[in-house]
N, C-alpha and C positions, 0 to 999 in steps of 0.2 A: 187440421184442415187449413189451407192457405187462403188468405184474403186477396182481393184485387190489388191492393197496395203492394203486397208481397210479390205478386207476379210482375208488377212494373219494375220493382227493384231488381229482380232476377234478370229481366230483359236488359236493363241498363248496364250491368256489369260486363257482359260480352262486348258491347259496343265500345266501351272505353278501352278494353283490351285490344280490340281490333285497331283502334286509332294508334295506340302505342306500337303495335306490331308492324303496321304498314306505313306509318309516317314518322313517329318519333325515333324509333330505333334506327331506321335507315339514315335519318339525318345525323344522328350521333356517329354512326359509322363513317359517313362521308366527311364529317368534321375531323375525325381522327385521321383519316387518310390524307386529307389536305394538310393537316398539321405535320404529319410525317414527311410529306412531299416537300413542304417549305423548309423543314429542318434539314432534310437531306440536301436540298439545294443550297442552303446556307453553308453547310459543312463542306460541300464540294466546290463552292464558289472559288474561282481563281483569284487569289489574293497576292500574287507574286509582284515583286518590285520591277521597275524598268530594267535594272541591271540583271535580274534573274531571267527576264524575257530575252535580253540580249545574249546572255550566257547560253541559254537553250538554243537560240538561233545559230550560235557559233559551234556548239558541241553536240547538240541533240541529234536524234534520228531524223530522217527525211520529213516524216509527218510532224514531229515535234518542232522542227525548224520553221516550217511555214505557218503552223498553228500559232507559235509564239510570235512570229512576225505579224500575224493578223491581230492578235491580242494587243501587241504594242501599238499598232496603228489605231486601235480603238482607244487605248489608254492615252495616247498622245493627243487625241482629239478632245480629251476632257481635262487633262492635267498638264501643267507647265513642266517642261523638261529643262534640266540644268544645262548650261553651255558645255560643261565638261562631258556630260552624257551625249549631247548632240554630236560632239566631236567623235566619240566612240562609235556612234551610229553611222556617221558618214563613212568611217573606215569600214564598218561592217557592210554597208551598202556597196562600196566599191569592190569588195572582195566576194560578195555573194554570188554563188553559182546557180542556185535554185531560182528559176524565173518567178515563182510565187513569192519567195522571200524578197527578191528585188522589188517587186511591185508594191508589197505592203510596206517595205522600208522607205520607198519613195514617198508614199502617203504620210508616213510618220515624220519624215523630214519636212514635208510641206506643212504639217500641223505645228511643227516646232517654230515656224516663221523665222528661222535662222538663215541669214543671207550667206553664211559660209557654205551652205549646202548647194548653192546655185551652180557653181562650176561642175560639181559631180552630177547634178541632176540634168544639166544641159548636155553633158556627155552621155547621160543615160537615155536621151532622146533617140540614140542610135540602137537601143535595145532591139534584138531580133523579134521580140514578142510584141505584137501590136497593142495588146491590153496594157502591157507595162509602159509603152510609150504614152498611152492615154493617161495612166496613173501619174507618170512623171510630169506631163503637161499640167495636170490638175494640181500637183504639188507646187509647181512654179507659180501657178495662179494664186495659190494660197499664200505663198510668200509675198507675191505682188511687187517685185522689185524690177525696175527698168532694165537692169543689166541682163535679164533673161530674154528680153525682147528679140534680139537678133536670132537666137537659137529657136525660139518659138515661131518666128516668122518663116523660117525655113520649112516648118511643118505644114504650112499652107499649100505647099506643092507636093505633099505626100501622096502616094498612090491610093491610100485607103481614105475614103471620104469621112469615116468616123474620126480619124486623126485630124483631118483638115477642119472639120466642124469644131472639135474641141480646141484646136489651136486658135481659131478665130475667137471663140468664147474667152479663152485665157487672155488674149490680147486686149479684149474689151475689159476684162477684170483689172488688168494692169493699167490700162488707159494711157498709154504713152502715145502722143500724137505722131511720133516717128513711124508708127505702124500703119497709119491711115492709108498710105499709098498702096501697100500690099493688100490691105483689106478691101479697098475699092476695086482692085483687080479681082479679088475673090468674089465680088458680087456677080461676076460672070461665070462662076464655077458651074460645071455640068450637073451638080447635085443641088437640089433645092435646099436641103438642110444646111449645106455649107453657105449658101447665099443668105439664108435667114440669119444664121449665126453671125455672119460678117456684117449684115445690116444692123443687127443689135449691138455688136461691138463698136461700130462706128457711131451709133447713137450715144453710147456711153461716153464717147469722146466729143460729143456734141457736133458731130459731122453728119449732115443730113443726106449724104450720098445715097443711102439705102432707104430713105423715107418712103418713097413710092412703094417699095416692096413691103415695108411694114404696114402701109395702109391696106394692102391686100390681105394681110394677116388679121385684120380686124373684121373681115367679111366672113360670116358663118358659111355662106355658100361655098366660098373658096376653101376654107379650112376643113369643112366637113367632107369635101371631095378628095382630100389627101389620103392616099392608100397607106396601109401598113402603119397606121398610128391609132392608138386607142383614145378614148374620150379624155382621159387625164392629160395625155400628151398634147392633144389639140387645145385643151383648155389652157395649159401652160404656154403654148405658143401664142395664143391670143392675149393672155395676160402680159407676156413679155413685150408684145408689140405695143400694147396700150402704154405700158410703163416707159418704153423707149421713146415713143412719140411724145409722151409727156416731158421727158428729159429734154427733147429737142425743142419743145414749145412750138411744135409744127402747126402753123395756122390752119392748113386744110384739114387737119385731123380733129379740130376742136368740136365741130358739130357732130361728127361720128362718135366721139368719146362721150359727148353729152347724151346722145341717143342710147348708147350702151349702158350708161349709168342709170337710165330711167326704166329700161324695159328688157334688158338682156336676160334670157332665161338661165344663163350660167352665172351663179352667184359669185364665183371667183372673178369672172370677167367684169361683172357689174361693180364689185367692190373696188377693183383696180381702176375702173373708169370713174367711179365716185371720188376716189382719192385724188386722181389727176384733175378731175373737174374742180374740186375744192381748191387745189393749189392754183389753178388758173384764175379762179375767182379772187383769191387773195392777191395775186399779182395785179389784177385789174383794179382792185380796191386800193392797193398801195400806189399804183400809177395815178389814179384819179385824185388821191389825197395829195400826191406830190404836185400835180398840176394845179390843184386848188391853192 
């Protein structure tokens, strides 16, 4: 005959088995699956050298060529390439027939920061593929040498507004004052994004010609009304305007930047305004100390 204590023991056993069945065993299975996935990922991870990438670009199938060019563009953004290898890459870029390969090789050359690539990249601005023209402009901006300015300036007259916008951005990144005149003309472009990019490029050169336009970009009412832009793009636009007006030390913008730093609902905009506001305060402090 069983006692009440025996009945309690019998009832506890199935409960513990249920816990193991529905919770512990599935967790163990998931852990094993994750471990297999990570191991497989490690074993299949692309560990080729730059020379192997370049060899695949030159001798592989169509898909292998552009995939290897993409991998090389990623690698070159993380690791330093030797001058000898960059020379080989320039030759590969000049002879590449696949548009995707040319685009990724252009970015790899930009990541190399090697000025020897500039003549080939400037020539590449005539690429028939617009996306490649943009990649080539970005590559010239990454290298950042003044010798590329004449070629980039010509792109301010390109029929595609995306190319004109990037050309203006790159001229700002290079910051050669000789480009200021063409950028001032671009402030009258028919496309808003080209005008904004030109105003910011001029600000990086400490040219206030586009300052009034940048002031508009600190107005939420104006920016929120811009069509075909998502919230992140609008935020980036306002942050860029705040930073550029800070570079200019543009007096009419000081109060607006102060207000944004105190109450703007967008944290990225507020942080940019706070940073610029602090810099302005330091300048005033140093000026007062100098006067004293």
